[in-house]
C-alpha positions as CSV (number, residue, x, y, z in Angstrom):
1,M,-14.7,-0.1,8.6
2,C,-11.5,-2.0,8.1
3,A,-10.2,-4.2,5.4
4,V,-7.1,-6.4,6.0
5,V,-5.2,-8.8,3.8
6,D,-2.3,-10.9,5.0
7,T,0.0,-12.6,2.6
8,F,3.0,-14.9,3.4
9,V,6.2,-14.1,1.4
10,A,9.0,-16.6,1.5
11,A,11.7,-13.9,1.9
12,S,13.1,-11.7,4.7
13,P,11.4,-8.5,5.7
14,A,14.4,-6.7,4.2
15,A,13.8,-8.3,0.8
16,V,10.1,-7.5,0.9
17,W,10.8,-3.9,2.1
18,T,13.1,-3.4,-0.9
19,V,10.4,-4.2,-3.4
20,L,7.6,-2.6,-1.5
21,T,9.5,0.8,-1.2
22,D,10.9,0.8,-4.8
23,F,8.0,3.1,-5.9
24,D,9.6,3.7,-9.3
25,G,9.3,-0.1,-9.9
26,Y,5.6,-0.3,-9.2
27,P,4.4,-0.1,-12.8
28,A,6.4,-3.3,-13.7
29,W,4.5,-5.5,-11.2
30,N,1.8,-3.6,-9.2
31,P,-1.8,-4.0,-10.5
32,F,-3.3,-1.6,-8.0
33,V,-0.9,1.3,-7.1
34,I,1.1,2.3,-10.2
35,G,3.2,5.1,-8.6
36,I,4.0,6.9,-5.5
37,D,5.7,10.3,-5.7
38,T,7.3,11.1,-2.3
39,G,9.1,14.2,-3.4
40,G,12.0,12.6,-1.5
41,A,10.2,13.2,1.9
42,Y,9.8,10.4,4.3
43,G,9.1,12.1,7.6
44,R,5.7,12.1,9.3
45,G,3.5,14.7,7.7
46,A,5.2,14.5,4.3
47,L,2.8,15.0,1.3
48,W,2.8,12.1,-1.1
49,H,1.0,11.6,-4.4
50,V,-0.3,8.1,-4.9
51,T,-1.5,7.0,-8.4
52,R,-3.7,4.0,-8.5
53,V,-5.7,2.3,-11.2
54,G,-9.1,4.0,-11.0
55,T,-12.5,3.4,-12.5
56,G,-12.4,2.0,-16.0
57,G,-8.6,1.4,-15.7
58,R,-7.7,5.1,-15.8
59,P,-5.0,6.4,-13.4
60,A,-6.3,8.4,-10.5
61,T,-4.0,10.3,-8.2
62,I,-4.8,11.1,-4.6
63,D,-2.8,13.3,-2.2
64,V,-2.0,11.5,1.1
65,V,0.0,12.5,4.2
66,L,2.7,10.1,5.5
67,D,1.7,8.9,9.0
68,T,4.3,6.2,9.7
69,W,7.7,5.2,8.3
70,K,9.7,2.5,10.1
71,A,12.3,1.0,7.9
72,E,11.8,-2.7,7.1
73,R,8.7,-2.8,9.3
74,E,5.9,-0.4,8.4
75,F,4.7,2.6,6.4
76,A,1.3,4.2,6.4
77,W,-0.5,7.2,5.1
78,V,-3.7,9.1,5.7
79,G,-5.9,10.6,3.1
80,G,-9.3,10.5,1.4
81,S,-11.7,12.4,-0.8
82,H,-11.5,16.2,-0.9
83,R,-14.6,16.2,1.3
84,R,-13.3,14.2,4.3
85,W,-16.8,13.6,5.6
86,Q,-17.4,11.5,2.5
87,L,-14.5,9.1,2.8
88,S,-11.1,9.3,4.7
89,G,-8.8,6.7,6.1
90,R,-5.4,5.3,7.0
91,H,-3.7,2.8,4.7
92,S,-0.8,0.7,6.0
93,F,1.7,-1.9,5.0
94,V,3.2,-3.9,7.9
95,L,5.9,-6.5,7.6
96,I,5.7,-9.2,10.3
97,P,8.7,-11.6,10.5
98,A,7.5,-15.2,10.3
99,D,9.1,-18.6,10.3
100,G,10.8,-18.9,6.9
101,G,9.7,-15.5,5.6
102,T,7.5,-12.5,6.2
103,V,3.8,-11.8,6.5
104,L,2.8,-8.7,4.5
105,R,-0.2,-7.1,6.1
106,Q,-2.0,-4.5,4.0
107,A,-4.8,-2.7,5.7
108,E,-7.1,0.3,5.5
109,R,-9.4,1.7,8.1
110,V,-11.9,4.1,6.5
111,H,-14.5,6.6,7.9
112,G,-17.1,8.8,6.5
113,L,-20.5,8.6,4.8
114,W,-19.4,6.2,2.0
115,A,-17.9,3.9,4.6
116,L,-21.3,3.8,6.4
117,T,-23.5,3.5,3.3
118,R,-21.3,1.3,1.1
119,R,-19.5,-0.7,3.8
120,R,-19.9,-4.2,2.2
121,D,-19.0,-3.0,-1.3
122,L,-16.0,-1.1,-0.1
123,Q,-14.7,-4.0,2.0
124,V,-15.0,-6.5,-0.8
125,A,-13.4,-4.1,-3.3
126,M,-10.5,-3.2,-1.0
127,R,-9.8,-6.8,0.0
128,E,-9.8,-7.8,-3.7
129,Q,-7.4,-5.0,-4.6
130,F,-5.1,-5.6,-1.6
131,G,-5.0,-9.3,-2.4
132,R,-4.0,-8.7,-6.0
133,M,-1.3,-6.3,-5.0
134,N,0.0,-8.5,-2.2
135,E,0.1,-11.5,-4.5
136,A,1.9,-9.6,-7.2
137,L,4.4,-8.3,-4.6
138,R,4.9,-11.9,-3.4
139,L,5.7,-13.1,-6.9
140,E,8.0,-10.2,-7.5
141,V,10.0,-10.7,-4.3
142,E,10.2,-14.5,-4.6
143,S,11.3,-14.3,-8.3
144,G,14.3,-12.3,-7.2
145,T,14.1,-10.1,-10.4
146,S,13.6,-6.7,-8.7
147,S,16.4,-4.2,-8.6
148,D,17.7,-3.2,-5.2
149,H,16.2,0.3,-5.0
150,G,14.3,0.2,-1.7
151,R,14.0,3.5,0.2
152,E,16.2,4.1,3.3
153,P,16.0,7.8,4.1
């Protein structure tokens, strides 16, 4: 099962990348992912800790493994529940140059029992969360108020 949300941002891929990879700045604008602790590691296989808004608005941290890091183009991680047969997947952010800006594509492909039995609910929830995050990022980038702290390992 896959959920994909594309959002046009009227800014260059470099400008979008700067905000998208300023993980320390997430709490100021991101309604979905409120923190990413990379431990300073950006190579494939690096262990990251992603904190998102969980059930009831409480923070929930999951451990993920960095799968892809291509500066100003894409990053992705793989992860899931502690019991991978229940739910696991690959979450990606891809920046696509477009006329007058950038298309931000946020996607997740999930597998496991929950993906099979709760497919529709998961797709709707993920698309809603991705849409809110993408829109918040668009507003942050286009407002030009973010600091220039994007990651370039």
